[in-house]
C-alpha positions as a Markdown table, in Angstrom:
| # | Residue | x | y | z |
|---|---|---|---|---|
| 1 | Met | 0.0 | 0.0 | 0.0 |
| 2 | Thr | 1.5 | 3.4 | -1.0 |
| 3 | Thr | 0.9 | 6.6 | 0.8 |
| 4 | Trp | 0.1 | 9.6 | -1.4 |
| 5 | Asn | 1.1 | 12.9 | 0.1 |
| 6 | Leu | -0.8 | 16.0 | -1.2 |
| 7 | Asp | 1.4 | 18.5 | -2.9 |
| 8 | Lys | -0.5 | 21.6 | -1.7 |
| 9 | Ala | 1.6 | 24.0 | -3.8 |
| 10 | His | 0.3 | 22.4 | -6.9 |
| 11 | Ser | -3.3 | 21.6 | -5.9 |
| 12 | Glu | -6.6 | 23.5 | -5.8 |
| 13 | Ile | -10.3 | 23.0 | -5.1 |
| 14 | Glu | -12.6 | 25.5 | -6.8 |
| 15 | Phe | -16.4 | 26.1 | -7.2 |
| 16 | Lys | -18.8 | 28.2 | -9.1 |
| 17 | Val | -22.5 | 29.0 | -8.6 |
| 18 | Arg | -25.0 | 31.2 | -10.6 |
| 19 | His | -25.5 | 34.7 | -9.2 |
| 20 | Met | -28.7 | 36.6 | -9.8 |
| 21 | Met | -29.4 | 34.2 | -12.7 |
| 22 | Ile | -27.1 | 36.2 | -15.0 |
| 23 | Ser | -23.5 | 35.2 | -14.2 |
| 24 | Asn | -21.4 | 32.9 | -12.1 |
| 25 | Val | -19.5 | 33.6 | -8.9 |
| 26 | Lys | -16.3 | 31.6 | -8.5 |
| 27 | Gly | -14.3 | 30.8 | -5.5 |
| 28 | Phe | -11.9 | 28.4 | -3.9 |
| 29 | Phe | -10.8 | 26.9 | -0.6 |
| 30 | Gln | -7.4 | 27.9 | 0.7 |
| 31 | Asp | -7.0 | 25.2 | 3.3 |
| 32 | Phe | -7.7 | 21.6 | 2.6 |
| 33 | Asn | -6.0 | 18.2 | 2.8 |
| 34 | Ile | -6.5 | 15.0 | 0.8 |
| 35 | Ser | -5.3 | 11.7 | 2.1 |
| 36 | Met | -5.0 | 8.9 | -0.4 |
| 37 | Ser | -3.6 | 5.4 | -0.1 |
| 38 | Gly | -3.6 | 2.5 | -2.5 |
| 39 | Asp | -1.7 | 1.1 | -5.5 |
| 40 | Pro | -0.7 | 3.8 | -7.9 |
| 41 | Glu | -0.8 | 1.3 | -10.7 |
| 42 | Asp | -4.5 | 0.5 | -9.9 |
| 43 | Ile | -6.3 | 3.7 | -8.7 |
| 44 | Thr | -9.5 | 1.7 | -8.2 |
| 45 | Thr | -7.9 | 0.3 | -5.0 |
| 46 | Ala | -7.4 | 3.7 | -3.5 |
| 47 | Ser | -9.0 | 5.1 | -0.4 |
| 48 | Ile | -9.6 | 8.9 | -0.4 |
| 49 | Arg | -10.5 | 11.4 | 2.2 |
| 50 | Ile | -10.8 | 15.1 | 1.6 |
| 51 | Ala | -11.0 | 17.5 | 4.5 |
| 52 | Ile | -11.7 | 21.2 | 3.8 |
| 53 | Ala | -11.6 | 24.0 | 6.3 |
| 54 | Ser | -15.0 | 25.7 | 5.6 |
| 55 | Ala | -13.7 | 29.1 | 6.9 |
| 56 | Ser | -11.0 | 29.1 | 4.2 |
| 57 | Ile | -13.5 | 29.9 | 1.5 |
| 58 | Asn | -12.3 | 32.7 | -0.8 |
| 59 | Thr | -14.4 | 34.4 | -3.5 |
| 60 | Lys | -12.2 | 37.5 | -3.6 |
| 61 | Asn | -14.8 | 39.5 | -1.8 |
| 62 | Glu | -14.4 | 39.7 | 2.0 |
| 63 | Gln | -18.0 | 40.7 | 2.7 |
| 64 | Arg | -19.4 | 37.8 | 0.7 |
| 65 | Asp | -16.8 | 35.4 | 2.3 |
| 66 | Gln | -18.0 | 36.5 | 5.8 |
| 67 | His | -21.6 | 35.8 | 4.8 |
| 68 | Leu | -20.6 | 32.4 | 3.4 |
| 69 | Arg | -18.9 | 31.5 | 6.7 |
| 70 | Ser | -22.0 | 32.6 | 8.7 |
| 71 | Ala | -25.0 | 30.4 | 9.7 |
| 72 | Asp | -26.8 | 31.4 | 6.5 |
| 73 | Phe | -24.3 | 29.1 | 4.6 |
| 74 | Phe | -21.4 | 27.0 | 6.0 |
| 75 | Asp | -21.7 | 28.0 | 9.7 |
| 76 | Ser | -18.0 | 27.6 | 9.9 |
| 77 | Ser | -17.8 | 28.2 | 13.7 |
| 78 | Ser | -20.1 | 25.2 | 14.3 |
| 79 | Tyr | -19.0 | 23.1 | 11.3 |
| 80 | Pro | -15.4 | 23.9 | 10.7 |
| 81 | Glu | -14.8 | 21.0 | 8.2 |
| 82 | Ile | -16.3 | 19.8 | 5.0 |
| 83 | Thr | -15.4 | 16.2 | 4.3 |
| 84 | Phe | -15.6 | 13.6 | 1.4 |
| 85 | Asp | -14.9 | 9.9 | 2.0 |
| 86 | Ser | -14.7 | 7.7 | -1.1 |
| 87 | Thr | -16.8 | 4.5 | -1.2 |
| 88 | Asp | -16.2 | 3.3 | -4.7 |
| 89 | Ile | -13.8 | 4.0 | -7.6 |
| 90 | Lys | -14.6 | 2.8 | -11.1 |
| 91 | Lys | -12.3 | 2.9 | -14.1 |
| 92 | Glu | -14.2 | 4.3 | -17.1 |
| 93 | Ser | -11.3 | 4.5 | -19.6 |
| 94 | Asp | -7.5 | 4.5 | -19.5 |
| 95 | Glu | -7.5 | 8.0 | -18.1 |
| 96 | Ser | -10.9 | 8.6 | -16.5 |
| 97 | Tyr | -12.5 | 7.4 | -13.3 |
| 98 | Ala | -15.8 | 7.9 | -11.4 |
| 99 | Ile | -15.2 | 8.3 | -7.7 |
| 100 | Thr | -18.3 | 7.9 | -5.5 |
| 101 | Gly | -18.3 | 8.9 | -1.9 |
| 102 | Asn | -20.1 | 10.6 | 0.9 |
| 103 | Leu | -19.9 | 14.4 | 1.1 |
| 104 | Asn | -20.6 | 16.0 | 4.6 |
| 105 | Ile | -21.5 | 19.6 | 4.8 |
| 106 | Lys | -23.0 | 21.0 | 8.0 |
| 107 | Gly | -23.8 | 17.4 | 9.2 |
| 108 | Asn | -25.7 | 16.7 | 6.0 |
| 109 | Val | -24.3 | 13.6 | 4.3 |
| 110 | His | -25.1 | 12.7 | 0.7 |
| 111 | Pro | -23.5 | 10.6 | -2.0 |
| 112 | Leu | -21.6 | 12.5 | -4.7 |
| 113 | Val | -19.8 | 11.3 | -7.8 |
| 114 | Phe | -16.7 | 13.0 | -9.2 |
| 115 | Ser | -15.4 | 12.6 | -12.7 |
| 116 | Val | -11.7 | 12.2 | -12.4 |
| 117 | Glu | -9.1 | 12.5 | -15.1 |
| 118 | Phe | -5.7 | 10.8 | -14.5 |
| 119 | Gly | -3.0 | 13.2 | -15.6 |
| 120 | Gly | -0.1 | 10.8 | -15.3 |
| 121 | Ile | 2.9 | 9.9 | -13.2 |
| 122 | Ala | 6.2 | 11.8 | -13.5 |
| 123 | Thr | 9.5 | 12.3 | -11.6 |
| 124 | Asp | 10.3 | 15.9 | -10.8 |
| 125 | Pro | 13.9 | 17.3 | -11.1 |
| 126 | Trp | 14.5 | 16.5 | -7.4 |
| 127 | Gly | 13.6 | 12.8 | -7.8 |
| 128 | Asn | 10.1 | 13.0 | -6.3 |
| 129 | Lys | 7.6 | 10.7 | -8.0 |
| 130 | Lys | 4.4 | 12.7 | -8.6 |
| 131 | Val | 0.9 | 11.8 | -9.8 |
| 132 | Gly | -1.7 | 14.3 | -11.0 |
| 133 | Phe | -5.5 | 14.4 | -11.4 |
| 134 | Ala | -8.2 | 16.8 | -12.4 |
| 135 | Phe | -11.7 | 16.3 | -11.1 |
| 136 | Ser | -15.2 | 17.8 | -11.5 |
| 137 | Gly | -18.7 | 17.3 | -10.0 |
| 138 | Lys | -21.8 | 19.1 | -9.0 |
| 139 | Leu | -24.2 | 19.2 | -6.1 |
| 140 | Asn | -27.5 | 20.8 | -5.1 |
| 141 | Arg | -26.6 | 23.1 | -2.2 |
| 142 | Gly | -30.0 | 22.7 | -0.6 |
| 143 | Asp | -29.3 | 19.0 | 0.0 |
| 144 | Phe | -26.6 | 20.2 | 2.4 |
| 145 | Gly | -28.6 | 22.8 | 4.3 |
| 146 | Leu | -27.2 | 25.7 | 2.3 |
| 147 | Thr | -30.6 | 27.2 | 1.6 |
| 148 | Trp | -30.2 | 31.0 | 2.1 |
| 149 | Asn | -31.5 | 32.9 | -0.9 |
| 150 | Ala | -33.1 | 36.2 | -1.8 |
| 151 | Ala | -35.5 | 37.2 | -4.6 |
| 152 | Val | -34.1 | 39.6 | -7.2 |
| 153 | Glu | -36.1 | 42.4 | -8.8 |
| 154 | Ala | -36.0 | 41.0 | -12.3 |
| 155 | Gly | -37.3 | 37.7 | -11.1 |
| 156 | Gly | -35.4 | 34.6 | -10.0 |
| 157 | Val | -33.1 | 34.3 | -7.0 |
| 158 | Met | -29.8 | 35.7 | -5.8 |
| 159 | Val | -28.0 | 32.3 | -5.6 |
| 160 | Gly | -28.5 | 29.3 | -7.9 |
| 161 | Asp | -29.1 | 25.8 | -6.4 |
| 162 | Glu | -26.4 | 24.0 | -8.5 |
| 163 | Val | -22.8 | 24.3 | -7.4 |
| 164 | Lys | -20.1 | 23.1 | -9.7 |
| 165 | Ile | -16.9 | 21.8 | -8.1 |
| 166 | Ser | -13.6 | 21.2 | -9.8 |
| 167 | Gly | -9.9 | 20.9 | -9.0 |
| 168 | Asp | -6.5 | 19.9 | -10.0 |
| 169 | Ile | -4.6 | 17.8 | -7.5 |
| 170 | Gln | -1.0 | 16.6 | -7.4 |
| 171 | Phe | 0.4 | 14.0 | -5.0 |
| 172 | Ile | 4.0 | 12.9 | -4.1 |
| 173 | Leu | 4.2 | 9.2 | -3.9 |
| 174 | Ser | 6.2 | 7.8 | -1.0 |
């Protein structure tokens, strides 16, 4: 069994959601960890746990970020961590996988499937063996208790229900 150490300097988790029904707001989480173990030659054997500090949300707007940390959304003081634990990994092609797991936001746990692209394995100039992935998925924020919204004058609502999640992750194999 190989341990996969997250290379935080080359990894990111991002999201986007419709705003006022006319555009998207994008953001990212600054503080997260991903633990992964398994055979790098057979990713379907891996066990994956993602832990995200909910207070590390960053949309490049401090007022909005404070609102997102409040009880209206993530309630970061009561629920400091968002987690994902894999339950199944299926190989779909040579470079693509479907990773199913349980996502926990504010104590609300629901299954979620991520599409994952295997980027490859390479050795960096310092002799470190690295592996890379890109992933994407989507969720309905209401399923996780993130239900705050406001009507907008032109019709519709301030925040869309669907949240798209994506990321690029790099690990150092040890």
